[in-house]
C-alpha angles and dihedrals in degrees: 000000000000113000120181117233091231092068112090111244094231090059091050091049092046092048093048097045094043091050094049092046091055092047091056099035104087141036106234122207093245089069089070094063105025135054129206116246116189116226118215096190140026090275131031128204110212110202125205113199095183123227123336112254118262120241115270129195109278110234098152123263091030124167118289112253110212138183124249107235122208126168134207123190117212132183130201125240125217122244132177144176124197118205121198133196126175127242090237091055090053092047091049088056096246096138089137084079091061092048091052091048095050092045087053090052090052092049092047093056087056091046089050091054087047089054098048094044094053092040088054092049091049091044095044092111086070136041101246091111098035139281137278124253092273094055094254131108113283091248107045140149095226111039113171113246105178116239089350090070121225139327136200124226096165117089135169110213126124113246113272134129092259094047091046089054092049094052094038091056091051092050093049087059093061112125136197124244092282093053097256117137111255089207096199117187104243100201107152132066115198117202145158115257088258089070098039094105092054092045090051091052092051095047101035112025112090090204133060101264092198095065138054097220096082093243115180120260103216093193096060111116093007095084138036130203135227128203123216126173087208090072118089113258092250098036126106130172132185120216137193094222102171103054123111089266133036126229091240137032141202103220105209122202096163125012116230106275145155100274102172144000127191143157123239108201091191093060123110125274096030096320134309133263110212127203116189119198116195139185141168119213143122140192123254137179125247131192108341091213089070091074141023132201114232094187138339 
């Protein structure tokens, strides 16, 4: 971190501490569907070994059970925010302005991660945000599954209780490479605000809202829903959010940090103190079986 000597130390400390406090101060929605993977180099090779083999009867000299290895190379992107405060504002003892600005910068890095994660989820039926381990789009009708053949996690049914059940049943039949059901716990529906009411009915109404016979809704209380404006107005996806891995990842090469601070004497209002915050990260896809797209 290069800090100019003409920036008072108390301003640097205040900028750094306020920024870090804002970064850690809130749980953002993206954390429910994406995990952070730390990068130790300029590129990272994510390796999917497939499902662990199931036990087989031990008879001595049995067949070797191996993993199916697939790799995905990801690269970080660079992001920055520069915060300014004038010399006169400092002299007039308005440093609260700086604290508010740097806290906003910290929150905006989190909001940006929120944005790219949900954009990637919404755009998972294409390759704008990358590909899955098998080289196909994250949501795809013909994912490769080794000896077990292929599977489909891309559907096209409008959100309703009946259509949710149809797609849910198909997803619960997903298998690993040896043909064993993965049996993930699909516990989160992600929708645009236009579908929030329907999602709330599916996850919170103990009765089938689409009928008048008071039929039981077996999914009530078993799932929750999450609203994101980055989802298309007709799109809905269902995620297994509490498994050991997440369907998406933020690959982090450099955590958001105060990279530089300097004073520009030619700036307005007596000159400008500048605080540059910088990070390197990107979004990547994980195991496609951890999510399915109900409709785009």
